N, C-alpha and C positions, 0 to 999 in steps of 0.2 A: 796329308802334310799339315793342315791347319786344325788344331785342336779346338780353337774358338775363333769365330769371325763376327764382326759387328761393324756398325757405321754410325757416324754422327754428322748429319747433314752431308756436306761435301767431303768428309773425311772417312776413309776406309781403314780398318785396322784388323789385325789378326795376331794370334799366338800360335806358333808352330808346335809340333810334337817331335818325338824322337825318330820319326821316320826319315828325317833329314838332319844331318849333323852340321851345325854352324859354328863349331869350334874353330880356333885360329888356324889349326892345321888343315881343316877341310873347307874353310869358307870360300876360298877362291874357286873351288870346283862347284860349290852349291849355291852361291849367290845368284847365278844366272837362273838356276832352277826355281828359286824363290821368286825372282823377278817375273819370270814367265807365268808362274802360277798366280801371282798377284796382279798381273796385267800392267806392269810398268816397264819402261825401258831402262831406268837407271835407279841404282840404290846407293845411299850414303851410309857408311858405317863409321865406327870409332874404335880407337885403341883404348879400351876401358882400363882405368888405373885405380879404381876404388877411391876416387877423389870427389870434388864438387865442382869441377870446371864445366861450364855450359858454353856450347859453341853453336853459332848460327852457320848453316851451310847452304850453298846454292848450286853446288855441282856434285856429281857422283865421282867415285874413284879415289877420293882422299880419305885418310883415316886419322883425324886429329886425336890427340890424347885428350880424352874428355869422358864424362859419364852422363852427358845429356846433349842431344842433338835437337836443334830447332830449325824450322824452315818456313818460308812463305812461298816456296816454288811449287807450282802445280805440276804434278806428275813425278816429282822426286820422292822415291820411297826412302824412309828412314828405318834403320834396323838396329836393335839392341839385343845382345846375346847374354844368356844367363844359364846357370845350372843349379841354383839354390837362391840366388839373390832375387830381388824384386824387380820385374820389368814393369814400366809404367808408360802408358801412352797418354799424352796430353792433347786434347782437341779443342780448337777455338774456331768453330765453323763461321761465326759471324764476321770475324776479322781475317779469315782465311790463313790461319796459323796452325801448325802441328808440331809435336815433339815426341821424342822417346827418351826415357831415363833409365839408368842402371843404378839401383840402390841396394847395396849390401850393408853389412854392419857399419863399416867406416863411412859409407855414403850417407847412411841414416844420421849418424852422429854429426857429420860435417855439413849436412843440410843440402844435399844436391837437389832433392825434389823441390824444396822451397825456393832454391836458387833458380831452377828452371821456370817455376811459376812466376817469380818476380821478373824474370827476363821477358816473359810473354806479356806481363802487365805493362812493362816499359814500352812495348811495341803497340800498346793500345788494346790489349785483350780485356774484354769485360767478363762475359760468362765463359769459364773454362770448365771442361769436363775431363775426368781422368778415368782410365781403365787400368786397374791394378791387377796384374796377372799372377799366375801360379808361382809359388816360392816355397821354401822350407817353412813349415809351420812352427809355432811357438812351443809345441810339445816335442819337437824333434831337434831343434837347434840348440844343442847343449853348448855352453861356454864356461870357461873358468869363472869362478865366483866374482873375482875382481873385474873381469871384462864385462860380465853380465850386469854388474852394478853400475859400471861406467855408462853402458848403453841406457839403462833405466834412468840414471841421473840426467842424461841429455834429453831423452824422450820417454817420459814415465809410462806412456801407453804401451811401450815395447817390453815392459817387465813381464817375465814369464817363468814357468817351471816345466821341465820335461815331464813326460808321462811316467818316468821312473823316479821323479822327485829331486832332480838336480837343477842348478841354476841354468837359465836359458834366456833367449831373447825372441820376441815375436816381431821381426822386422816388418812384416806386412802390416800389422796393427800400428806400428810406429809410422809407416809411410801414410797410411790412411789418416792418422791423426794429424800429420803435418799438412796434408792436403785440405782436410776439413778446417784446420785453423786458418787457412788462407781462402776460405770460402769457395773452394773448388767442389763441383758436383762429382761425387765418387761412385764409380761402378766397380765394386770389388769382385770381379769375375773369378779371381783365383783363390777366394777365401776357403773353398773346400777342396783345393787341389794342391796338396803338399807334395813337393818334388821328391822327397825321401820315400813317401808312401805310395805314390802313383807311378808305376813303371812305364806309363806312356810318355813320361818326361825324363830328361837327363837330370842327374843329381850328383854333384861332386861329393857330397856327404855319403852317399850310398855307394858310388862307383870309384871314387878316388881319382887319380890322374888319368884313368882310362875314360872318364866321363866326357861325352860330347857336350854340345850346347844347343839349347832350343832358343827361340827368339820371339820378340814382339816386333811387329811391323806396322807402319802407318804411312799413308800417302794422302795428299791433298788433291782432290779432283776439281774440275771446273765447277763452280757453283751454278746452281740452277738459276736461270733468269726469272 
C-alpha cells in the first residue's frame, strides 16, 4: 500500500501506491483501510478544488473545500489525493504541527503551498520541513503554449519542455522553488517518480477518467518526553 514512508520527529508520513484507490468514488470504502494500515483511528480529508484555500481541522469526517489541510491534533491523520498533481506533506515537529497540500497547475500559480507555509508560521512554526511526492514530470506535462507561458511567468522555475519538444510545465520544480523561497527544508522524494511513466502510481494523463487516486498521508504522534 505504501510506496514511501518516512518520519520527522513526532510526525509520520507516507505516500500510497495504486494498490488502493482513493478517488472520490472509492474513498469511503478505502479510508478505513488506510487508517488501519497507518495506525490511526481518524482521518481528515478535503474536497480539492484546485484553489489556494488553507483550512485548519481538528476532527475527522468533514470534507472542507480546500487544497491544504493543517492540524495540531495528535492522532488525527491528514490525507491529500492526487493523480498527477503534487502532494506535499509539511512537518513542524518542534511546534507539533502538520499539514498536507494539493498543488496542481492552478494551485502552483495561485500559491497554495506558500499559503500553507504562511499559515503554519502564523501559528508559531519555526523550522518547517516538506516532503514533495510523486507527480507528473516536466518532460511529460504538456500544455498549450499560452498556458505554459502563464505558469512560467508566475513561477519561472516551472518552465519546461516535453521530451518531444513542446511547451510544458514542471509543477514539482515550481513547488520546490516556492518552498525554498520560504526557507522550508525540502525532501523531494518524488523527483524521480513521474506518475505518467511509473505504473505503480495513478495518472490522469495516462489513464484519463478511469484513473484512480493515490495519496499522501501524515499524522502527528505524541512527542517524546
